C-alpha positions in Angstrom: -21.0 18.6 42.4 -18.6 16.4 40.8 -18.7 18.6 37.8 -16.8 21.4 39.7 -13.5 19.7 39.2 -13.9 19.5 35.4 -14.9 23.0 35.2 -12.4 24.3 37.5 -9.8 22.9 34.9 -11.2 24.9 32.2 -11.0 28.4 34.0 -8.1 30.6 33.7 -5.5 30.3 36.4 -6.3 33.7 37.7 -10.2 32.6 38.6 -9.7 29.4 40.0 -8.9 30.9 43.4 -12.6 32.2 43.6 -13.8 28.4 43.5 -14.9 27.6 47.0 -12.7 25.2 49.0 -15.5 23.2 50.5 -17.3 22.9 47.0 -13.8 21.6 45.7 -13.2 19.2 48.6 -16.8 18.0 48.2 -16.2 17.4 44.5 -13.2 15.5 45.0 -15.0 13.2 47.6 -17.8 12.5 45.1 -15.6 12.2 42.4 -13.5 9.7 44.4 -16.6 7.7 45.3 -18.0 7.6 41.7 -14.4 6.5 40.4 -14.5 3.5 43.2 -18.1 2.6 42.4 -17.1 2.6 38.7 -14.1 0.4 39.3 -16.4 -2.1 41.4 -18.8 -2.2 38.5 -16.0 -2.6 36.1 -14.6 -5.6 38.0 -18.1 -7.1 38.4 -18.8 -7.0 34.7 -15.6 -8.3 33.8 -16.0 -11.2 36.3 -19.5 -12.0 34.9 -17.9 -12.0 31.4 -15.1 -14.3 32.5 -17.4 -16.5 34.0 -19.5 -17.0 31.0 -16.4 -17.1 29.1 -15.4 -20.1 31.2 -18.5 -21.8 30.7 -18.1 -21.3 26.8 -14.6 -22.2 26.9 -15.1 -25.4 29.2 -17.7 -26.5 26.9 -15.9 -26.1 23.8 -12.7 -27.8 25.0 -14.9 -30.7 26.1 -16.4 -31.1 22.3 -12.9 -30.6 20.9 -11.5 -33.1 23.1 -14.2 -35.5 22.6 -14.1 -35.0 18.6 -10.2 -34.9 18.6 -9.1 -37.5 21.2 -6.5 -36.7 23.5 -3.5 -36.7 21.1 -4.8 -34.4 18.6 -6.4 -32.1 21.2 -3.1 -31.9 23.0 -1.5 -30.8 19.5 -4.1 -28.0 19.1 -3.8 -26.7 22.6 0.0 -26.6 22.8 0.0 -24.7 19.3 -2.9 -22.3 20.4 -1.3 -21.3 23.6 1.9 -20.5 21.7 0.0 -18.3 19.4 -2.1 -16.4 22.1 1.2 -16.0 24.0 3.3 -14.4 21.3 0.4 -12.5 19.8 0.3 -10.7 23.2 4.0 -10.4 23.9 4.2 -8.9 20.2 2.2 -5.6 21.4 5.4 -4.8 23.7 3.3 -3.6 26.4 1.4 -0.8 24.3 -1.9 -2.6 25.0 -1.3 -1.6 28.8 0.3 1.9 28.1 -3.0 2.6 26.7 -4.5 2.1 30.0 -2.0 4.1 31.7 -1.9 7.3 29.5 -5.5 7.5 28.3 -7.4 8.2 31.5 -4.6 10.9 32.2 -4.9 12.5 28.7 -8.8 12.4 29.1 -8.6 14.0 32.4 -6.6 16.9 31.0 -8.8 16.8 27.8 -5.8 16.4 25.5 -7.5 14.6 22.6 -4.8 15.1 20.1 -2.6 12.6 22.2 -5.4 10.1 22.5 -6.1 9.8 18.8 -2.2 9.6 18.3 -1.6 7.2 21.1 -4.5 4.9 19.7 -3.4 4.9 16.3 0.3 4.4 17.1 -0.5 1.2 19.5 -2.4 -0.2 16.5 -0.1 0.3 14.0 3.0 -1.0 16.2 1.2 -4.0 17.4 0.3 -5.1 13.7 3.7 -4.5 12.4 5.7 -6.2 15.3 3.5 -9.3 15.2 3.7 -9.4 11.5 7.5 -9.3 11.7 7.3 -12.1 14.5 5.1 -14.2 12.1 7.8 -13.8 9.2 10.5 -14.9 11.7 8.4 -17.8 12.8 7.8 -19.0 9.3 11.6 -18.9 8.6 12.4 -20.7 11.6 9.9 -23.5 10.5 11.5 -23.9 7.3 14.9 -24.3 8.5 13.9 -26.5 11.5 13.3 -29.6 9.5 13.4 -32.8 11.4 13.7 -31.0 14.8 10.2 -30.0 14.7 7.7 -33.2 14.9 5.6 -33.3 11.8 2.2 -33.1 13.4 3.4 -29.6 14.7 4.2 -28.1 11.4 1.1 -27.4 9.7 -0.8 -26.1 13.0 2.1 -23.7 13.8 2.2 -22.2 10.2 -1.6 -21.7 10.6 -1.1 -20.2 14.2 1.6 -17.6 12.8 -0.8 -16.1 10.4 -3.0 -15.4 13.2 -0.4 -13.4 15.1 -1.2 -9.7 13.9 -5.0 -10.4 14.7 -4.3 -11.6 18.2 -2.1 -8.4 18.8 -4.5 -6.1 17.3 -7.2 -7.6 19.4 -5.2 -7.2 22.6 -4.4 -3.3 21.9 -8.3 -3.0 21.1 -9.0 -4.8 24.5 -6.6 -2.1 26.3 -8.5 0.8 24.3 -11.6 -0.3 25.4 -10.7 -1.0 29.0 -9.1 2.6 29.2 -12.2 4.0 28.3 -14.2 1.9 31.0 -15.7 -0.2 28.1 -15.7 -3.7 29.7 -18.0 -5.4 27.6 -16.6 -4.1 24.3 -13.1 -5.1 25.6 -13.7 -8.6 27.0 -16.4 -10.0 25.0 -14.8 -10.4 21.8 -11.6 -12.3 23.1 -13.6 -14.3 26.0 -17.0 -15.1 24.5 -17.3 -14.5 20.7 -13.7 -16.0 19.6 -14.4 -19.3 21.7 -17.7 -19.4 20.5 -16.7 -19.0 16.6 -14.0 -21.4 17.1 -16.2 -24.0 18.4 -19.0 -23.3 15.5 -16.3 -23.2 12.9 -14.7 -26.7 14.0 -18.0 -28.5 14.4 -19.3 -27.2 11.2 -16.1 -28.2 9.1 -16.5 -31.6 10.8 -20.1 -31.8 9.9 -19.2 -31.3 6.1 -16.5 -33.9 6.2 -13.2 -32.5 7.5 -11.2 -34.6 9.6 -11.4 -33.9 13.4 -7.5 -33.2 13.6 -5.4 -30.2 15.2 -5.1 -29.0 11.8 -8.7 -28.6 11.3 -8.9 -26.9 14.8 -6.3 -24.5 13.9 -8.1 -23.5 10.8 -11.2 -22.9 12.9 -9.3 -20.9 15.4 -7.7 -18.7 12.6 -11.0 -17.7 11.0 -12.6 -17.1 14.2 -9.6 -14.7 15.3 -9.9 -12.5 12.0 -13.7 -12.2 12.2 -13.8 -11.4 15.9 -10.8 -8.9 15.7 -12.1 -7.1 12.5 -15.5 -6.7 14.0 -13.9 -5.1 17.3 -11.7 -3.1 15.4 -15.1 -1.3 13.5 -16.7 -1.2 16.9 -14.0 0.5 18.9 -13.2 3.0 16.0 -16.8 3.9 16.2 -17.1 4.4 19.9 -13.6 6.6 19.9 -15.1 8.6 16.9 -18.2 9.4 18.9 -16.2 10.1 22.4 -13.3 12.3 20.8 -13.9 14.9 18.2 -12.1 14.3 15.2 -8.8 16.2 14.8 -5.1 16.0 14.6 -2.8 13.3 15.9 0.1 14.0 18.4 2.6 11.3 18.7 5.0 11.2 21.3 6.2 7.7 20.3 9.6 7.8 22.6 7.5 8.8 25.6 5.2 5.9 25.2 7.7 3.4 24.3 9.7 4.2 27.5 6.6 3.2 29.3 5.6 0.5 27.4 8.7 -1.5 27.3 9.2 -2.0 31.1 5.2 -3.0 31.0 6.2 -5.6 28.2 8.7 -7.0 30.3 6.5 -7.1 33.7 3.3 -8.5 31.8 5.7 -10.6 29.4 7.1 -12.5 32.5 3.7 -12.7 34.2 2.1 -13.8 30.8 5.0 -16.7 30.6 4.6 -17.4 34.3 0.9 -18.3 33.3 1.4 -20.1 30.4 4.8 -21.7 30.3 3.7 -24.6 32.2 1.6 -25.8 29.1 4.7 -24.8 26.9 7.1 -26.9 28.9 4.9 -29.8 29.5 4.4 -29.6 25.5 8.3 -29.8 25.2 9.0 -32.7 27.6 5.9 -34.9 27.0 3.7 -36.2 24.5 0.7 -34.3 23.2 -1.8 -36.8 25.1 0.0 -35.5 28.4 -0.3 -31.9 27.3 -4.3 -32.4 26.9 -4.7 -33.8 30.5 -2.4 -31.1 31.7 -4.4 -28.5 29.8 -7.8 -29.9 30.9 -6.8 -29.8 34.5 -5.2 -26.0 34.5 -8.3 -24.7 32.6 -10.8 -26.2 34.8 -9.0 -24.8 37.8 -8.3 -21.4 36.0 -12.0 -20.4 37.2 -10.1 -19.3 40.2 -8.0 -16.8 38.4 -11.0 -15.2 36.6 -11.6 -13.6 39.7 -8.3 -11.9 39.7 -8.4 -10.9 36.0 -11.7 -9.2 36.9 -10.5 -7.1 39.8 -7.4 -6.6 37.7 -9.6 -5.0 34.8 -11.5 -2.6 37.0 -8.6 -1.6 39.0 -6.1 -0.6 36.6 -7.7 2.6 35.2 -8.7 3.6 39.0 -5.0 3.3 40.0 -3.8 5.2 37.2 -6.3 8.0 38.0 -5.4 7.8 41.5 -1.6 8.3 41.0 -2.3 11.5 39.5 -4.3 12.6 42.2 -1.1 12.0 44.3 -3.4 10.5 47.6 -1.5 7.9 49.1 -3.8 7.0 51.7 -6.8 6.9 49.2 -4.6 4.8 47.0 -3.9 2.3 50.0 -7.5 2.0 51.1 -8.5 1.2 47.4 -5.9 -1.1 47.1 -6.7 -2.9 50.2 -10.2 -3.1 48.5 -8.9 -4.7 45.6 -7.3 -7.5 47.7 -10.3 -8.5 49.4 -12.3 -8.4 46.1 -9.7 -10.9 44.9 -9.3 -13.3 47.7 -12.7 -14.3 49.4 -14.2 -14.8 45.9 -11.2 -16.8 44.7 -11.7 -19.0 47.7 -15.1 -19.6 47.3 -14.9 -20.3 43.6 -11.9 -22.6 43.9 -13.5 -25.0 46.5 -16.6 -25.4 44.7 -14.6 -26.4 41.5 -12.6 -28.9 43.4 -15.5 -30.5 44.8 -16.7 -31.1 41.2 -13.3 -31.6 39.8 -13.3 -35.3 39.0 -17.2 -34.8 37.3 -15.7 -32.0 35.4 -12.5 -33.8 34.0 -14.7 -37.0 33.2 -16.6 -35.1 30.6 -13.3 -34.8 28.7 -12.9 -38.2 28.6 -12.0 -41.2 30.8 -8.4 -40.4 30.5 -8.9 -36.7 32.0 -9.6 -37.9 35.4 -6.2 -38.5 36.3 -5.6 -34.8 36.3 -7.5 -34.3 39.3 -4.6 -34.1 41.7 -3.1 -31.5 39.4 -6.2 -29.0 40.1 -5.6 -29.2 43.9 -2.0 -28.4 43.5 -2.7 -25.6 41.2 -5.4 -24.2 43.3 -3.0 -23.7 46.1 -0.7 -21.6 43.7 -3.6 -19.3 42.6 -5.1 -18.8 46.0 -1.7 -17.6 47.1 -1.5 -15.0 44.4 -4.8 -13.9 45.3 -3.8 -13.1 48.8 -2.1 -10.0 47.4 -4.4 -9.1 44.7 -3.1 -7.1 41.5 0.1 -6.0 43.0 1.8 -6.0 39.5 -0.9 -3.4 38.3 -0.6 -1.1 41.4 3.2 -1.1 40.8 3.0 -0.4 37.1 0.8 2.4 37.6 2.9 4.0 40.2 5.7 4.1 37.9 7.5 1.2 39.2 8.0 -0.6 36.1 11.8 -1.5 36.5 11.0 -2.9 40.1 8.3 -5.1 38.6 10.7 -6.5 35.9 13.1 -7.6 38.3 10.3 -9.3 40.4 9.1 -11.3 37.3 12.7 -12.2 36.1 13.0 -13.7 39.7 9.7 -15.2 39.5 10.2 -16.8 36.1 13.8 -17.9 36.6 12.1 -19.9 39.7 9.5 -21.2 37.5 11.9 -22.5 34.8 14.1 -23.8 37.2 11.4 -25.8 39.2 9.9 -26.9 35.8 13.1 -28.4 34.4 13.6 -30.1 37.8 10.5 -31.6 38.5 8.6 -32.3 35.2 11.7 -35.1 34.5 11.3 -36.7 37.8 7.4 -36.4 38.7 5.8 -35.7 35.1 2.6 -34.0 35.3 2.6 -33.8 39.1 5.8 -31.8 38.7 4.6 -29.5 36.4 1.7 -28.6 38.2 4.1 -28.2 41.4 6.2 -26.2 39.7 3.5 -23.8 38.8 2.2 -23.7 42.0 5.4 -22.9 43.5 6.2 -20.2 41.0 2.9 -18.7 41.8 3.9 -18.5 45.8 7.3 -16.8 44.9 5.5 -14.0 42.7 2.9 -13.4 45.5 5.7 -13.2 48.2 7.8 -10.8 46.0 4.9 -8.4 45.1 3.8 -8.2 48.8 7.5 -7.1 49.6 8.0 -4.8 46.7 4.6 -2.9 47.3 5.4 -2.7 51.2 8.6 -1.2 50.7 8.4 1.1 47.8 4.6 2.4 48.3 4.3 1.8 52.1 1.2 0.0 51.3 0.6 -3.6 52.9 -1.2 -5.5 50.4 -2.2 -8.7 52.0 -5.9 -10.0 52.4 -5.7 -10.4 56.3 -3.8 -6.9 57.0 -4.5 -3.4 57.0 -3.2 -1.7 54.1 -2.7 1.7 56.1 -0.7 0.0 58.7 2.7 1.1 57.6 1.7 4.6 56.3 0.1 5.1 59.8 3.1 3.7 61.7 5.5 6.1 59.8 3.0 9.0 60.6 3.2 8.1 64.4 -0.6 7.3 64.4 
């Protein structure tokens, strides 16, 4: 029955009135259910990949910390976080704009636009990342003694990786827009970490020094191998799904949407990673290593949120096109429950095993346990409202989202600058948790006021819509 909707779009407008209203309604119901099931399946697959990724990342981080020691490991994680952060930002939102536009283009069978959008996103991300790398090399050259010697070579290697990080994010967005969760997530979250570990251990086995520079060389090689392989895979899949033809490019329309998304996700990504960056700016590399180990161990909680976000984004986009606010509210409420309860369960399990897990990195890392408890409180507060920023973005409320994240990032910076000098690592964790709470509160209020949807784990998402209609 769901084929009725697709077939109806292909009929001349004069013949569409002969399609039975009952058949049309039944097809809409079946399609909606199919889309919801697909979103759930994507979320589950994304969650499974992230859990596997967490295990791989955790194991590789333990091996790297044991090989390098706290100081060299701290240098590596500080530089690698910067590389991933700026590689993502250099896409300027095009990797998420793909998720916004591609499902809508496919629903209208506008394949020329799909080909133009995917090609433009790749070229733009690669170009902007390369420009950013050149700026970075220039800054390193003139920085002189203002950058510690032990950071210079790892930073130089990291800048070479930027174009591949950006291209990988665009390929991730392309695959997610086509509902290919394994193709989207496995290269970045499974294959690349494994290759970094293999290359690092192999280099040390062949006589290389176990330093941050060696680790960055391994990360650079792994990034290029992973991204280029993903490029070939996604390109072949696109050619099979969409018949070859001309490219229709509407760069300004895409850029107008991508830029606010860049600001939204940029601030969000900064909120997620700024703690490690600020700790690196204020404290010695061994302190960065302890904080990073605690934060990444506790990051299992955030994997639930990421999985729900990956599955919900294309569905939010399609539902906005259908203009059914009640169905959107119901689905949004489901995503919050998918986010909160698993996050609570996973977080409690990780906390129970926290000291044991941290001890695997080395005896010095156990001091980071209190940081895990603080960070868990922040992550749980965010899961209470689910992927609110995705809902606002797909609903065209990008400017509002930008304002929210400006406020949240400002709170984060203010808290970090104030608390880290006073309380060290505990201050950094408290600042991060506080910023997450501010972000969750702002998202709840924004979604409630702009869309009329109550986005909270213990509330009815339809409460406000029903109240406005007098139900």
